Backbone bond lengths (Angstrom), bond angles and torsions (degrees), N, CA, C in turn:
res aa  C-N    CA-C-N  psi(-1)  N-CA   C-N-CA  omega(-1)  CA-C   N-CA-C  phi
1 X - - - 1.452 - - 1.531 110.19 -
2 X 1.318 118.59 59.82 1.466 121.42 -173.83 1.519 114.00 -57.66
3 X 1.338 118.57 -42.82 1.456 119.79 -177.33 1.524 110.70 -66.02
4 X 1.311 117.33 -44.23 1.462 121.74 178.73 1.526 110.17 -61.51
5 X 1.328 116.88 -44.21 1.463 121.25 179.36 1.521 111.15 -64.46
6 X 1.335 116.20 -39.18 1.467 120.02 178.99 1.523 110.81 -61.81
7 X 1.330 116.96 -43.53 1.457 120.50 179.78 1.529 111.46 -65.17
8 X 1.318 116.54 -37.88 1.469 120.22 177.29 1.524 110.22 -61.80
9 X 1.325 115.77 -46.75 1.463 119.39 -179.85 1.530 111.23 -63.87
10 X 1.332 115.74 -39.50 1.463 119.14 -179.43 1.524 111.16 -63.11
11 X 1.333 116.62 -46.73 1.465 120.15 179.20 1.518 110.98 -66.32
12 X 1.322 115.87 -35.52 1.462 119.74 179.53 1.528 110.48 -66.28
13 X 1.334 116.96 -40.68 1.453 120.26 178.63 1.525 111.12 -64.03
14 X 1.329 116.41 -40.02 1.458 119.93 175.64 1.530 109.98 -61.71
15 X 1.327 115.31 -39.00 1.457 120.47 177.66 1.508 112.75 -64.73
16 X 1.340 116.63 -37.62 1.463 120.84 178.31 1.517 109.99 -62.72
17 X 1.344 115.80 -41.36 1.463 120.36 177.42 1.523 110.12 -61.08
18 X 1.344 114.57 -35.84 1.460 119.09 -179.74 1.517 113.58 -85.25
19 X 1.325 117.23 4.49 1.455 120.82 176.63 1.510 114.84 98.03
20 X 1.342 118.09 9.51 1.466 121.17 178.47 1.516 108.04 -111.70
21 X 1.309 117.56 114.03 1.463 120.17 -178.35 1.504 111.33 -140.69
22 X 1.325 115.86 -164.44 1.455 121.38 177.66 1.509 113.51 72.32
23 X 1.329 115.46 -165.65 1.456 121.20 -177.83 1.525 111.35 -61.29
24 X 1.317 116.59 -39.99 1.460 120.21 -178.94 1.519 110.90 -62.40
25 X 1.342 116.20 -32.34 1.454 120.23 178.56 1.507 112.12 -62.60
26 X 1.337 117.83 -40.64 1.460 121.36 177.72 1.525 111.38 -64.64
27 X 1.338 116.65 -42.77 1.457 119.98 -179.32 1.524 110.89 -64.55
28 X 1.326 116.21 -42.75 1.461 119.92 178.48 1.521 110.73 -64.85
29 X 1.337 116.80 -37.98 1.463 120.32 179.36 1.522 110.94 -65.94
30 X 1.344 117.00 -41.30 1.463 120.85 178.61 1.523 111.07 -59.11
31 X 1.328 115.67 -49.49 1.466 120.21 -179.68 1.526 110.03 -68.10
32 X 1.330 116.65 -36.99 1.456 120.92 -179.23 1.518 112.75 -62.90
33 X 1.333 116.98 -44.04 1.466 121.02 177.93 1.521 110.17 -61.17
34 X 1.323 116.19 -44.05 1.466 119.89 -179.10 1.526 111.06 -66.38
35 X 1.320 117.21 -39.48 1.467 120.89 179.48 1.530 110.18 -63.31
36 X 1.325 117.04 -46.48 1.464 120.43 179.97 1.529 111.07 -64.42
37 X 1.342 116.37 -40.61 1.464 120.10 179.06 1.518 111.40 -65.48
38 X 1.337 117.00 -37.24 1.463 120.68 179.24 1.524 110.93 -67.07
39 X 1.323 116.31 -41.77 1.473 119.83 176.40 1.526 109.63 -61.29
40 X 1.343 116.24 -45.25 1.458 120.08 178.02 1.513 111.99 -61.62
41 X 1.326 116.64 -39.27 1.455 121.19 -178.94 1.519 111.72 -63.35
42 X 1.312 117.44 -49.71 1.472 119.68 -176.13 1.529 110.90 -68.93
43 X 1.333 117.40 -36.26 1.465 119.88 178.11 1.530 111.32 -67.32
44 X 1.343 115.66 -42.17 1.451 117.40 -179.12 1.521 111.46 -72.36
45 X 1.332 117.51 -34.73 1.463 120.50 176.32 1.529 109.90 -61.44
46 X 1.324 116.56 -41.90 1.467 121.30 176.38 1.527 110.07 -60.89
47 X 1.337 116.83 -44.95 1.467 121.19 179.93 1.523 111.09 -63.13
48 X 1.340 116.88 -43.01 1.464 121.36 179.71 1.522 111.03 -62.04
49 X 1.321 116.75 -42.35 1.461 121.47 179.45 1.532 110.91 -60.73
50 X 1.328 115.90 -42.18 1.456 119.92 -179.29 1.528 111.24 -73.43
51 X 1.332 117.08 -42.83 1.459 121.27 -176.47 1.512 111.33 -62.87
52 X 1.327 117.28 -42.92 1.462 121.42 -179.02 1.532 112.54 -92.14
53 X 1.344 115.96 0.23 1.471 121.70 178.95 1.528 111.33 53.62
54 X 1.341 114.19 53.55 1.458 120.91 -175.88 1.519 113.30 -88.58
55 X 1.329 117.35 -12.71 1.455 121.14 179.41 1.516 109.16 -160.27
56 X 1.320 116.00 155.84 1.463 120.86 175.00 1.521 111.53 -85.47
57 X 1.327 116.43 -8.78 1.471 120.89 -177.03 1.528 110.21 -129.50
58 X 1.334 118.31 65.16 1.467 120.62 -176.31 1.525 113.32 -62.90
59 X 1.335 117.47 -34.06 1.464 119.71 -179.17 1.522 111.11 -65.29
60 X 1.331 116.95 -43.49 1.469 120.75 178.65 1.522 110.37 -63.74
61 X 1.322 116.91 -46.18 1.463 120.65 -177.18 1.523 110.75 -65.38
62 X 1.334 117.39 -40.18 1.465 120.64 178.11 1.523 110.64 -66.21
63 X 1.325 117.39 -32.76 1.466 120.52 177.54 1.520 111.24 -70.19
64 X 1.339 116.68 -42.15 1.464 120.58 178.99 1.524 110.63 -62.40
65 X 1.331 117.02 -32.32 1.465 121.53 177.93 1.524 112.10 -50.29
66 X 1.320 116.46 -37.28 1.461 121.54 -173.29 1.519 114.00 -75.68
67 X 1.347 117.40 -13.39 1.460 118.39 -167.25 1.525 114.98 -116.41
68 X 1.324 117.78 16.13 1.464 116.93 164.88 1.527 106.25 -59.99
69 X 1.336 119.26 126.84 1.468 120.06 -170.66 1.526 114.73 -49.97
70 X 1.340 117.40 -45.67 1.473 118.69 -177.80 1.520 111.31 -69.18
71 X 1.341 116.71 -33.36 1.458 119.28 179.05 1.523 110.75 -71.10
72 X 1.325 117.42 -34.44 1.457 120.70 176.19 1.521 110.58 -57.21
73 X 1.324 117.04 -36.60 1.460 121.12 179.03 1.528 110.89 -69.89
74 X 1.328 117.14 -52.97 1.471 119.13 -172.24 1.524 112.36 -72.20
75 X 1.328 118.26 -21.15 1.465 119.00 177.30 1.523 111.48 -84.20
76 X 1.325 116.85 -3.81 1.452 121.87 -177.59 1.523 112.19 -97.81
77 X 1.325 116.97 -20.24 1.463 121.69 -175.46 1.530 109.37 -116.29
78 X 1.325 115.85 -175.26 1.465 120.20 176.04 1.509 110.25 -77.12
79 X 1.321 117.65 97.92 1.465 122.16 -177.31 1.527 108.86 -148.58
80 X 1.340 118.34 150.76 1.467 120.89 -175.22 1.523 114.69 -89.47
81 X 1.328 118.80 -1.30 1.471 120.05 -171.77 1.528 113.63 -60.97
82 X 1.326 117.87 -42.36 1.467 119.39 -179.10 1.519 110.88 -61.85
83 X 1.318 117.13 -44.94 1.464 121.58 177.68 1.521 110.70 -62.90
84 X 1.313 116.27 -42.57 1.463 122.11 179.78 1.523 110.61 -61.04
85 X 1.321 117.08 -47.93 1.464 121.51 -179.60 1.524 111.46 -65.13
86 X 1.334 116.84 -38.98 1.463 120.56 177.73 1.517 111.19 -61.08
87 X 1.325 117.21 -46.60 1.464 121.37 -178.95 1.527 111.41 -65.72
88 X 1.331 117.14 -36.34 1.471 120.39 176.93 1.521 110.38 -64.02
89 X 1.329 117.23 -45.87 1.463 120.27 179.64 1.528 111.42 -63.89
90 X 1.326 117.03 -39.23 1.465 120.53 176.90 1.524 110.24 -61.66
91 X 1.327 116.27 -43.12 1.458 120.29 179.71 1.524 111.20 -64.27
92 X 1.333 117.47 -45.57 1.462 121.21 178.79 1.527 110.96 -62.43
93 X 1.330 116.34 -40.33 1.462 120.53 -179.93 1.526 111.24 -60.52
94 X 1.319 116.57 -50.39 1.463 119.53 -177.44 1.533 111.47 -70.65
95 X 1.319 116.54 -28.43 1.457 118.85 175.43 1.520 110.18 -63.66
96 X 1.325 116.81 -45.68 1.458 120.50 179.93 1.528 111.94 -69.11
97 X 1.313 116.55 -20.91 1.467 120.89 175.05 1.534 110.87 -87.53
98 X 1.337 116.51 7.01 1.473 125.69 -178.74 1.532 112.44 58.72
99 X 1.314 116.69 26.44 1.460 121.95 173.28 1.533 107.43 -99.15
100 X 1.336 114.30 76.56 1.458 120.77 -166.56 1.530 113.48 -69.07
101 X 1.336 117.85 -28.95 1.460 119.24 178.66 1.528 110.77 -70.53
102 X 1.334 116.60 -38.15 1.465 118.89 175.26 1.525 110.72 -69.22
103 X 1.335 116.28 -37.75 1.468 119.81 175.63 1.517 110.36 -60.59
104 X 1.330 116.18 -42.30 1.455 120.39 178.22 1.517 112.44 -67.21
105 X 1.346 116.27 -38.08 1.469 119.95 179.48 1.517 110.94 -62.40
106 X 1.334 116.86 -51.60 1.465 119.27 -179.12 1.529 111.39 -69.37
107 X 1.345 116.61 -31.08 1.457 118.94 174.41 1.514 111.39 -65.92
108 X 1.340 116.99 -38.78 1.463 120.80 176.55 1.516 111.59 -64.29
109 X 1.338 116.36 -40.66 1.468 119.89 177.27 1.529 110.92 -65.63
110 X 1.348 116.55 -37.37 1.469 119.68 176.08 1.524 110.52 -61.66
111 X 1.337 116.14 -41.10 1.460 120.63 179.52 1.521 111.09 -67.09
112 X 1.337 117.06 -32.11 1.462 120.92 176.56 1.525 111.89 -74.76
113 X 1.322 116.63 -15.90 1.461 121.25 177.29 1.524 110.62 -87.11
114 X 1.348 115.93 -49.57 1.463 121.70 174.73 1.521 107.20 -143.50
115 X 1.315 116.62 134.52 1.469 120.53 -174.25 1.530 114.49 -58.82
116 X 1.359 121.33 -28.58 1.468 118.42 176.53 1.522 114.16 -60.86
117 X 1.333 117.45 -8.61 1.461 119.98 174.60 1.515 112.52 -59.18
118 X 1.341 117.04 -22.17 1.465 121.01 178.78 1.523 110.70 -61.64
119 X 1.335 117.53 -20.22 1.462 120.78 179.72 1.528 111.84 -66.80
120 X 1.331 117.45 -19.78 1.460 120.26 172.12 1.524 110.32 -60.02
121 X 1.318 115.94 -40.60 1.464 121.43 -179.50 1.524 110.32 -61.08
122 X 1.337 116.58 -43.30 1.462 120.74 178.34 1.522 111.21 -65.29
123 X 1.347 116.79 -42.42 1.456 120.19 179.25 1.520 112.12 -63.20
124 X 1.331 116.54 -44.16 1.463 120.18 178.69 1.528 110.68 -65.43
125 X 1.314 115.56 -36.36 1.461 119.09 178.28 1.518 111.40 -59.97
126 X 1.320 117.70 -39.84 1.464 121.36 178.39 1.527 111.31 -67.06
127 X 1.337 116.49 -35.69 1.472 119.67 176.03 1.527 109.87 -61.43
128 X 1.333 116.50 -44.27 1.460 120.80 -179.07 1.523 111.86 -65.95
129 X 1.330 115.87 -37.85 1.465 119.69 177.09 1.526 109.88 -62.37
130 X 1.323 116.58 -44.53 1.465 120.62 178.66 1.528 111.03 -61.32
131 X 1.328 117.26 -44.40 1.464 120.93 -179.78 1.526 111.47 -65.65
132 X 1.331 116.26 -38.52 1.460 119.65 179.66 1.523 111.04 -66.11
133 X 1.326 116.72 -39.89 1.463 120.53 178.45 1.524 110.51 -62.16
134 X 1.346 116.34 -37.48 1.466 120.37 -177.94 1.525 112.73 -77.70
135 X 1.335 117.43 -38.56 1.468 120.58 -172.13 1.518 114.39 -108.72
136 X 1.348 116.70 -19.06 1.468 121.87 -174.38 1.522 111.95 57.31
137 X 1.338 115.53 30.14 1.459 120.55 178.33 1.524 109.84 -126.85
138 X 1.332 114.92 149.77 1.454 121.30 177.53 1.524 108.98 -112.41
139 X 1.318 115.92 126.05 1.455 122.09 175.49 1.525 107.41 -98.03
140 X 1.333 116.42 112.19 1.467 119.25 -173.98 1.520 112.43 -69.67
141 X 1.319 117.66 -12.40 1.468 119.80 173.31 1.529 111.52 -65.92
142 X 1.331 114.91 -18.37 1.462 119.08 176.61 1.528 111.99 -58.31
143 X 1.330 116.56 -23.10 1.457 120.52 -177.60 1.527 112.44 -59.17
144 X 1.339 116.21 -16.46 1.458 119.22 -179.95 1.515 113.60 -57.36
145 X 1.317 116.84 -28.20 1.468 118.63 -177.33 1.524 111.82 -73.19
146 X 1.329 118.00 -6.24 1.467 120.52 177.05 1.527 110.54 -63.58
147 X 1.343 116.40 -18.89 1.469 120.12 177.89 1.524 111.64 -64.13
148 X 1.329 117.31 -21.77 1.472 120.00 -178.52 1.534 110.74 -68.18
149 X 1.340 119.65 -56.39 1.468 117.94 176.82 1.524 112.44 -66.11
150 X 1.340 117.82 -27.54 1.465 119.57 176.36 1.526 110.72 -64.29
151 X 1.336 116.48 -33.64 1.455 120.19 175.46 1.517 111.45 -61.76
152 X 1.334 115.85 -41.91 1.463 120.20 178.28 1.528 110.84 -66.34
153 X 1.321 116.75 -41.90 1.467 120.12 177.50 1.524 110.79 -63.44
154 X 1.338 116.53 -34.66 1.456 119.75 176.53 1.518 112.05 -63.17
155 X 1.330 116.52 -39.62 1.469 120.98 176.81 1.525 110.30 -62.78
156 X 1.327 116.23 -46.37 1.463 119.64 179.80 1.525 111.08 -65.46
157 X 1.349 116.69 -34.00 1.464 120.16 175.63 1.512 111.55 -64.48
158 X 1.343 116.27 -38.47 1.465 120.70 176.47 1.524 110.68 -63.21
159 X 1.337 116.14 -41.12 1.463 119.93 177.07 1.523 110.70 -62.75
160 X 1.330 116.36 -39.80 1.466 120.31 179.39 1.524 111.07 -61.87
161 X 1.341 115.91 -38.40 1.461 120.46 -179.43 1.521 111.19 -72.83
162 X 1.336 116.71 -41.99 1.460 120.69 -175.47 1.526 113.20 -79.26
163 X 1.345 115.88 -39.38 1.463 120.30 -172.54 1.528 113.93 -114.92
164 X 1.338 116.26 -5.07 1.462 119.09 -178.42 1.510 113.33 71.24
165 X 1.332 116.26 21.90 1.462 120.67 -177.53 1.530 108.71 -144.39
166 X 1.335 116.63 106.32 1.460 121.53 179.89 1.522 111.34 -59.93
167 X 1.333 117.40 -30.28 1.468 122.71 -177.83 1.520 112.00 -101.02
168 X 1.339 117.21 27.24 1.465 120.81 -176.21 1.526 112.04 -57.64
169 X 1.344 117.39 -32.95 1.466 120.76 -179.74 1.518 111.27 -57.87
170 X 1.329 116.28 -36.33 1.462 120.86 -177.66 1.530 112.26 -86.69
171 X 1.329 116.73 -6.10 1.462 120.96 -178.32 1.527 111.53 -114.43
172 X 1.348 116.40 15.08 1.467 119.95 -173.23 1.518 113.03 -95.63
173 X 1.300 117.17 13.24 1.460 120.18 179.06 1.511 111.79 116.93
174 X 1.309 115.70 -161.29 1.466 122.12 -175.94 1.529 109.98 -84.94
175 X 1.351 116.39 73.66 1.463 119.42 -178.18 1.525 112.63 -121.90
176 X 1.325 118.03 7.59 1.461 122.05 175.88 1.518 107.15 -106.14
177 X 1.328 116.60 107.68 1.466 120.85 -170.23 1.520 113.66 -107.76
178 X 1.330 118.49 11.44 1.459 121.11 178.74 1.521 109.20 -87.89
179 X 1.314 117.16 118.70 1.465 120.20 -178.46 1.529 111.26 -128.61
180 X 1.323 117.65 -82.50 1.460 121.65 -178.83 1.530 108.47 -142.34
181 X 1.350 118.21 163.73 1.473 119.95 -175.80 1.524 113.08 -56.35
182 X 1.325 115.44 134.39 1.467 123.87 178.38 1.533 112.04 59.87
183 X 1.328 115.84 31.87 1.462 120.95 -179.34 1.525 112.43 -66.89
184 X 1.339 116.94 -15.99 1.457 119.72 -179.72 1.521 111.95 -64.75
185 X 1.326 116.81 -20.74 1.460 119.65 -176.73 1.534 112.19 -88.15
186 X 1.311 115.94 37.78 1.465 122.73 173.01 1.530 106.87 -119.94
187 X 1.316 116.24 96.12 1.458 121.20 -172.30 1.517 112.98 -64.54
188 X 1.334 118.08 -15.91 1.453 121.29 -176.29 1.529 113.46 -79.22
189 X 1.315 117.91 -13.67 1.452 120.46 -176.69 1.534 110.68 -78.18
190 X 1.343 115.06 150.53 1.466 121.35 -172.88 1.520 113.20 -57.74
191 X 1.327 117.14 -41.57 1.460 120.26 -174.13 1.522 112.37 -92.66
192 X 1.335 116.46 10.83 1.467 121.19 173.55 1.523 107.77 -112.23
193 X 1.312 117.02 -73.99 1.457 121.10 169.19 1.513 117.15 69.49
194 X 1.323 118.48 12.61 1.459 120.72 178.77 1.524 108.84 -158.23
195 X 1.328 115.27 155.43 1.470 120.41 174.87 1.522 111.08 -99.77
196 X 1.341 117.86 -2.53 1.460 121.68 -179.21 1.530 108.60 -85.78
197 X 1.316 115.69 83.03 1.458 120.99 -170.33 1.530 112.76 -129.95
198 X 1.329 117.64 16.66 1.460 118.69 -171.27 1.523 113.15 -64.18
199 X 1.361 118.10 -28.11 1.473 118.56 -178.51 1.524 111.94 -65.84
200 X 1.351 116.40 -23.11 1.465 119.85 178.86 1.531 110.50 -63.63
201 X 1.332 116.78 -34.61 1.458 120.58 176.71 1.524 110.62 -58.78
202 X 1.339 115.92 -40.87 1.467 119.69 -179.33 1.525 111.67 -68.60
203 X 1.330 117.12 -35.80 1.471 119.54 174.30 1.522 110.34 -63.45
204 X 1.320 116.66 -44.26 1.469 119.90 177.75 1.525 111.08 -60.57
205 X 1.334 116.42 -40.57 1.465 120.07 178.52 1.527 110.85 -62.61
206 X 1.329 116.49 -50.40 1.461 119.88 -176.00 1.524 111.45 -61.20
207 X 1.331 116.86 -50.20 1.457 119.49 -176.71 1.523 111.57 -72.50
208 X 1.323 117.59 -34.28 1.459 119.98 176.81 1.526 111.58 -64.37
209 X 1.333 116.59 -43.84 1.466 120.51 177.01 1.527 111.28 -63.59
210 X 1.330 116.10 -36.55 1.466 119.49 177.91 1.522 111.16 -61.90
211 X 1.322 116.59 -44.54 1.468 120.67 -179.04 1.530 110.60 -64.99
212 X 1.333 116.87 -42.99 1.467 119.94 178.99 1.528 110.40 -60.55
213 X 1.329 116.98 -40.43 1.458 120.46 -179.47 1.522 112.86 -73.12
214 X 1.326 117.17 -19.39 1.464 121.16 176.81 1.531 112.17 -84.34
215 X 1.312 116.83 -5.56 1.466 121.56 -173.15 1.524 112.33 -55.23
216 X 1.311 117.74 -37.93 1.460 121.46 -176.89 1.529 112.69 -101.89
217 X 1.325 116.83 12.03 1.457 120.17 179.85 1.530 110.57 -67.43
218 X 1.333 115.73 144.88 1.467 119.03 177.12 1.523 111.27 -72.81
219 X 1.321 116.99 -16.65 1.455 121.11 176.21 1.529 108.35 -88.93
220 X 1.313 115.29 86.42 1.463 120.52 -168.53 1.529 112.60 -66.74
221 X 1.323 116.60 -30.31 1.473 118.33 179.90 1.519 111.05 -67.38
222 X 1.338 117.13 -31.16 1.459 119.96 177.00 1.528 109.81 -60.75
223 X 1.327 115.20 -46.34 1.460 119.55 -178.62 1.524 111.79 -67.51
224 X 1.331 117.37 -51.02 1.464 119.21 -172.80 1.528 112.36 -70.82
225 X 1.337 117.04 -39.03 1.467 117.54 174.97 1.519 110.10 -63.54
226 X 1.346 116.73 -44.69 1.456 120.11 178.45 1.513 111.83 -59.46
227 X 1.336 116.84 -40.99 1.463 121.08 -179.98 1.527 110.95 -63.14
228 X 1.331 116.43 -46.30 1.469 120.42 -179.26 1.520 110.48 -65.38
229 X 1.328 116.79 -44.76 1.464 119.99 -176.96 1.527 110.90 -68.20
230 X 1.324 117.00 -41.26 1.467 120.10 178.27 1.525 110.74 -62.96
231 X 1.335 116.73 -43.24 1.465 120.64 178.77 1.520 110.90 -60.75
232 X 1.339 116.64 -43.28 1.466 120.23 178.58 1.525 111.00 -62.71
233 X 1.338 116.52 -37.66 1.462 120.78 -179.20 1.527 111.47 -63.09
234 X 1.327 117.23 -32.22 1.463 120.94 178.80 1.526 111.86 -63.49
235 X 1.340 117.19 -21.35 1.456 121.95 -177.81 1.532 112.79 -94.07
236 X 1.319 117.28 -4.79 1.464 120.61 -175.16 1.522 110.76 -74.67
237 X 1.324 115.66 127.26 1.471 121.13 178.34 1.529 108.38 -105.03
238 X 1.316 114.19 75.97 1.462 120.67 -177.06 1.521 108.49 -154.31
239 X 1.312 116.65 139.97 1.465 122.15 -178.57 1.531 112.33 -60.00
240 X 1.333 116.46 -30.35 1.457 120.88 -171.01 1.527 112.19 -90.95
241 X 1.315 117.28 53.23 1.462 121.66 178.49 1.531 110.74 -60.20
242 X 1.324 117.41 -35.58 1.462 120.47 -178.81 1.520 111.22 -59.75
243 X 1.332 117.55 -31.91 1.469 120.65 178.00 1.528 111.00 -81.25
244 X 1.309 116.99 -42.61 1.462 120.43 179.64 1.532 111.07 -60.05
245 X 1.323 117.07 -33.00 1.464 121.45 -174.03 1.525 113.02 -90.97
246 X 1.325 119.49 4.53 1.459 121.62 -174.80 1.532 114.80 -55.40
247 X 1.341 120.63 -35.79 1.476 118.62 177.70 1.524 113.89 -60.85
248 X 1.334 117.82 -16.56 1.456 120.73 177.01 1.528 112.57 -82.48
249 X 1.318 117.26 -15.09 1.455 121.63 -175.57 1.537 112.60 -61.74
250 X 1.341 120.03 -47.23 1.477 118.42 176.98 1.527 112.86 -60.38
251 X 1.335 117.19 -35.17 1.464 120.38 178.73 1.519 110.85 -67.54
252 X 1.337 117.02 -36.79 1.464 120.35 177.24 1.525 110.45 -65.94
253 X 1.324 117.12 -39.72 1.465 120.43 177.83 1.524 111.09 -63.22
254 X 1.328 116.46 -41.87 1.467 120.49 178.45 1.522 110.69 -63.96
255 X 1.317 116.13 -43.57 1.464 120.57 -177.11 1.523 111.86 -64.96
256 X 1.325 115.80 -45.17 1.462 120.52 -175.34 1.529 111.31 -106.09
257 X 1.330 116.90 37.49 1.464 120.64 -174.77 1.535 111.78 -61.12
258 X 1.323 117.56 -33.73 1.463 119.81 177.84 1.527 111.52 -61.64
259 X 1.321 115.82 -39.26 1.461 120.62 179.73 1.526 110.97 -71.92
260 X 1.359 116.79 -47.34 1.461 120.37 -174.34 1.529 113.70 -73.45
261 X 1.320 117.39 -11.12 1.472 120.04 175.68 1.524 112.23 -110.22
262 X 1.324 116.85 5.50 1.468 120.81 -178.76 1.531 110.77 -75.91
263 X 1.321 116.38 156.25 1.460 121.29 179.12 1.525 111.15 -63.67
264 X 1.346 116.25 -37.14 1.471 119.84 -179.66 1.518 110.96 -61.60
265 X 1.349 115.83 -45.08 1.466 118.78 179.31 1.528 110.35 -65.36
266 X 1.323 117.61 -44.94 1.461 121.12 -175.79 1.527 111.56 -63.32
267 X 1.338 116.86 -33.70 1.467 119.79 178.14 1.521 110.41 -64.07
268 X 1.337 117.07 -50.48 1.464 119.43 -178.92 1.521 110.84 -71.02
269 X 1.329 116.89 -29.32 1.469 121.07 176.70 1.526 110.43 -62.55
270 X 1.328 116.99 -46.26 1.462 121.01 179.64 1.528 110.75 -64.84
271 X 1.338 116.41 -39.59 1.470 120.46 178.68 1.522 110.91 -62.58
272 X 1.327 116.16 -39.68 1.471 120.66 -175.81 1.524 113.59 -89.36
273 X 1.324 117.65 -5.07 1.463 119.88 -178.38 1.528 112.94 -55.99
274 X 1.343 119.49 -42.36 1.469 118.66 175.54 1.531 112.34 -60.25
275 X 1.331 117.08 -36.67 1.466 119.97 178.29 1.520 111.25 -64.99
276 X 1.341 116.34 -37.96 1.468 120.28 178.72 1.530 110.10 -62.76
277 X 1.330 116.79 -43.85 1.461 120.51 179.22 1.533 111.12 -67.72
278 X 1.340 117.03 -38.40 1.463 120.01 177.50 1.518 111.21 -64.23
279 X 1.338 116.74 -40.63 1.460 120.16 175.10 1.528 110.88 -58.12
280 X 1.339 116.00 -48.80 1.465 120.38 -177.97 1.524 111.03 -62.23
281 X 1.324 116.43 -44.00 1.471 120.50 -179.72 1.529 110.64 -63.01
282 X 1.313 115.91 -44.75 1.467 121.13 178.90 1.522 110.95 -62.42
283 X 1.332 116.61 -43.30 1.460 121.69 -178.50 1.521 111.36 -65.29
284 X 1.335 116.00 -43.38 1.461 120.35 -177.88 1.523 111.62 -65.80
285 X 1.318 117.22 -34.52 1.466 120.21 178.71 1.523 112.46 -76.34
286 X 1.330 116.04 -26.86 1.468 120.45 -177.68 1.524 111.92 -86.80
287 X 1.334 116.58 -44.81 1.464 121.94 -171.66 1.531 110.59 -89.40
288 X 1.329 116.32 71.00 1.466 122.27 -176.87 1.523 109.68 -116.42
289 X 1.332 116.31 127.70 1.461 120.88 177.03 1.527 109.22 -90.66
290 X 1.332 117.81 137.30 1.471 121.22 -177.71 1.531 112.02 -78.87
291 X 1.350 115.55 64.85 1.463 120.56 179.60 1.523 107.94 -121.28
292 X 1.326 117.13 118.69 1.456 121.33 -178.06 1.516 112.64 -89.01
293 X 1.342 117.24 -24.26 1.462 121.10 -178.19 1.521 109.11 -133.74
294 X 1.348 116.56 110.85 1.455 121.32 -177.56 1.521 112.24 -84.67
295 X 1.301 118.76 -9.32 1.472 121.41 -173.14 1.527 113.39 -52.34
296 X 1.355 120.14 -43.97 1.473 118.59 -178.66 1.523 113.90 -64.29
297 X 1.338 117.79 -15.94 1.459 120.77 -176.96 1.528 112.26 -96.41
298 X 1.305 117.97 -2.12 1.465 121.12 -175.48 1.522 111.82 -104.58
């Protein structure tokens, strides 16, 4: 996560100048980056909803974005998901505005934040294939999306400089979790470790239905990126599917905006809001890594 780590170090250095340093400075910087990214994410999601006229209730939908239980957890701690989701939405926005170089730039930054950002490149590629089949014309401005894989190559180049290994990402341990479809349902694997996985089925249902409903959307990048990302998620062999699939959450909100802004949903949402906070509090107290100094990992 080079971009996320860079931002943490930058904020931490500013903090040192202001008299905040040491281990506490790193922790504050981690949370600070995530807090700023989350604010940026919800504001830009609201702007995107209004700009593309995707809902009559953008404020409600942008508010609901913040309270998916798993997202409530990761936006509260030092985690790159908020930044990753923000950069993906920025890339999709500029792609639909046919500003392909900006789409490629933000897509490249997303890839430098988390490697699954490269799936934007695959999604955009499918959009171009569809357009070429329909028009038999090539728009050379499409080349802007080449910045996405270049972002990934830049990360690997950084690894080559720092560690002397261009492929260090693939040699850093058990961090490649793509195997075969529905591989998460193997309780014997290290990153699964349990048979209590029924909620994953509901995540697959929600995001799968969202992608199917996006099939005829005029925003083709929404559909194709969602399709590629959802398909990749089916191959993930990790207990935390809800976290891996978070970039699909804004697309699900857009797809089912009538449901998520309805009075019926809002009533049960308000009733369950204490449960969502209790889940997050319980999770944060339970899921603690015994690391006193994060500096070597940034």
